[in-house]
Every structure is written in structure tokens, then in C-alpha cells.
N, C-alpha and C positions, 0 to 999 in steps of 0.2 A: 504494500500500500504506500502511495506517495504522500509526502508531507502535505501537499496541497489538498488531497482528499481528506486527510485527518482534520485539517483546518476547516474545510467546508462542513464536515460532520459536527465539529465542535460548535461552529457558528450556527448551524441549523438547530442543534440541541439548545443552544442559548436562546435563539428566537422562540422556540417552542416553550421553554420555561418562562420567558418574559411574557408571552401571550397568556399563559395560564395564570401567572401572577397578576397581571393587569385585569384579566377577565374576572378573577375571583374578587378583586377589590371593587371593580365597577359593578358587577352583578350583585354584590352584597349591598351596594348603595341603591341600585335601580335595576329592577328585574328585566326591564325591556331595553337595556343598553344595546344600541345597535352594534353589530360586529365591526362595522367600519370605524366606530369610535374606539373600540378595543384595539383594533389593528393600529390606528394612528397613535394612541397612547402607548402602545407597546413598541412603537418605532419600527413597525414593519408594514409592508404593503399588504393589501387585501389578498393578493395571490399567495403570499407566504402564509397568511392565516388559513386560507382554504386548502393549501397543500397539507397543512398539519391537522386541520379539523374541517371535514368536508361540509359541515353545516352547524348550525347553532346547537342542535341536539348532541352532536359528537363532542363539541366543546364542553357543554354542560355535563355530559356523562363523564368525561375525563376529570373535570373539577370535582364532581361528586365522588368518584372512586378515590381520588387523591385525598380528599378531605376525610373520607371514611378510614383510609389506611393510616393517615397521619394521626387521627384521633385514637385509633387502636394502638399504634406504636407508642403513643404518649404514656400508656399504662405501664409499659416496660421501663420507660425512662423514669417515671415517678417511683416505681417500686425499687429502682436502683439507688435512689437518693433520699427516700423518705421511709418512715415507719409505714407498715401496710395500711393501717387505718387512715393515716394522713394522705397516703397515696390514693386510696379509694375516694376519700372526701374531695380531694382536689380534682380527681378525674370526673367525678359527678358534677363539680362546678363547671368544668370545661363542657360537659354535656349540656348544662343549663345555658351557658353562653352560646354554644352552637345552635341551640334551639331558639333562643330568644333574641339574640343579636343579629342573626343573619336572616332576617325575615324576607328581604328582597330576594336573596339567593334561594331560599326555600320556595318562594313563590315561583321563581323562574324554573326551578327543578320540577315542581309540581305541575306547572303548565306544560312542560316538556315530557311529563310522565317518566321522569328519571328515577326518582326515589321510590323504591318498592315499599308498599305499605306493610308487607309481612316481615316481621323481625327475623323469621327463620329463613328468609331469602339468602341465597349464597352471597349476595352483595353485602350482607350484614355479618357474615361469618367472622371477619377480623374483629369487629366490635364485640360480638358474643364471646370470642376467644379471649379478648382483653378483659372483659367482665369476669370470666371464669378465672383468669390468672389473678386478678385483684382479690376476688372472693376466696380463692384457695390460699393465697398468701395470708389473708386475714384469719381464715379458719385455722391454718397451721400455727399461727402466732397466738391463737386463743383470743383474738380480738372481736370476733363475731360468732354468733351462734352457729353450730354445725349444720351442714346440709343446705345452705342457701345456694340457689342456682342463679344463673344469668337471667333466666325467665322470671324468677322471683324479683330480681333487681329491676328488670324492665317494668314489671307491674307496679313495683313500689315507687318508681320515679315517673310513672305515667302522668302524674299531676303536673309535671313541668309543661306539658303540651297544652294544659288548660289555663295557664297563667296569662293574664291580659298584658300584652307587651306595651300597652300605652300607659301602664301604671308603674309604680316603683317595683318592678319585677325582681330586681336583685335581692331586696330584703325578703320578699315573699319566697323566692327560690331558696335562699339561705335557710329560712325557717323550715321549708319542706325537706331540704337535705339534712338538716339537723334531726328532724323527726325520723327520717329514714335511717340515719346512722344510729340513733338511739334504739330503734327497733332491731337493727342488726346486732347491736351489742347486747341486748337483753338475752340472758341465758348463755352468754359467752363465758368460757372458763376464767378469763382474766378480767371480766367486767367489774368484779368487786374490788380489784386492785387499783382501779383508776380513780 
């Protein structure tokens, strides 16, 4: 492979990453942001955008999968730097922010029928695996009651989707997550030690 080919591939990858970065920012602010605006702000031509993403749905799908994977990966990062219960709580805070701050992006994904409604969908597998890792670490440390599953955690946090985004959602989400953590800790071997 020639040096010129490598440079072209690096440049193409950089363009793709920049398009995704700008698209995420713009679509988080305004669901109907035109692709031409995204291309311009990314510093690429429309042809480059369409070479990477054949249509709006392809771009949204890539953003969705990346966001899901990054969110799932954050569980491992949190577990490596925090106590398991703190990692779980912070991860759930990220979940709340993802749900409640990115309303325009959620609307764009919903209109494009990108986000599958079924949590058992293969697209949600990384998130379910992350939940299981967090719960297992907490159970092994004696910080939560035994036997809690990812499905239990999904149901316990389902109230996040009901919070009115036009209110002080941060304090309401924090109260809900505190209740969830208290419920997870009840019956835990180390609960009395805290």
C-alpha cells in the first residue's frame, strides 16, 4: 500500500468522524437539521457526506449505534474507577441525561424509526450486557440484593421516560434514582454496614 493511499484513508476516516460529531451535536439541538447544514458545519461537501451515509436514515442509524455502544462501554470505565454502587448510580445518571437531554435527537430517531422499542432487541444487547456487569459487580460486592436482573433495572428506571422534560427534571430524576438505589440495597449483605 502506498503512503498516498494511507493518507487518503486517514482523511476519509477523519471526514466520517467529523460528520458524525457534527450530526450528533446538530441533531441533538434540532431534529430536522438538514444534511446540507451538517455537511457545511463538518467542513465537507455534500458528496462526501452521501459517500459515507447514503441518506438521513443511514446517518441516524450510525449515530444511534455509536451512542448505544459508547453508553454501554461507559459501564466498564466506571467500574474500573469507582466502587460498584457509585458506578451503577453514575451510569443510571448518564441514562437519565441520555433520555432527557437529547430530546431532539430522540425525536429524529423516532421519526426515522431507528430506535427499536423492544429492550430485548439485538441493538440493545450492549446496554443489557452493561447493566448485567454493573449489577453483578454490585451483587458480588454485597452492595445490592441478590438476583436483580437487567430487566428488573429497566423496569425500575422506566419512570425516567415519564418525567416532563420542561420541568426541573434533574432533581426529579435524582430522586427517582435514589429510590431505585435504595430499593436495590434493601436486603443486600452489606446494606447494614453503610
